[in-house]
C-alpha positions, 0 to 999 in steps of 0.5 A, a space after each residue: 314829186 321832185 321835178 327838178 334834178 341837178 345837170 352839168 353847167 349849173 342848169 336845173 333839169 326839169 320835167 315837162 306836164 305834157 310829154 313828161 320828157 326832162 329838159 333844161 330852159 336853154 334847151 326849152 323852144 317851140 318845138 321842143 315838145 311833141 305831144 297829143 293835145 286831146 285824149 286817147 278814146 274808145 268810141 265811134 269815130 265821126 269818119 264812119 269810112 275808117 276801118 278799124 282794128 278792134 281787140 276780142 273784147 272791143 264792141 263792134 262799134 268802138 274804136 280806139 284813137 287819139 281825138 285831135 289826129 285820129 292816130 290809132 296808136 297809144 304810143 303814137 308821136 304827138 301831133 302838136 309841137 310847142 314848148 315844154 310846161 314844166 310842173 313849176 309853171 304857174 296854170 
């Protein structure tokens, strides 16, 4: 997968591994990337007092949420911010 493309001013745009947005090195800062550090899961939540709206095919004990913050929408805005990480970065 090609992760870089030419942009204005001679900088290369890169794709972030976490948020999948395009960024340039000069625009990367400690709050540039917003993401969920955990997975979107389907299981019973530790806090059983919470109400979850389940789909018609979901078992009655299942809940869908991000394990990191409890957000219940798959497209919920990330709960953590950090620097972007390029596919070209090590680790």
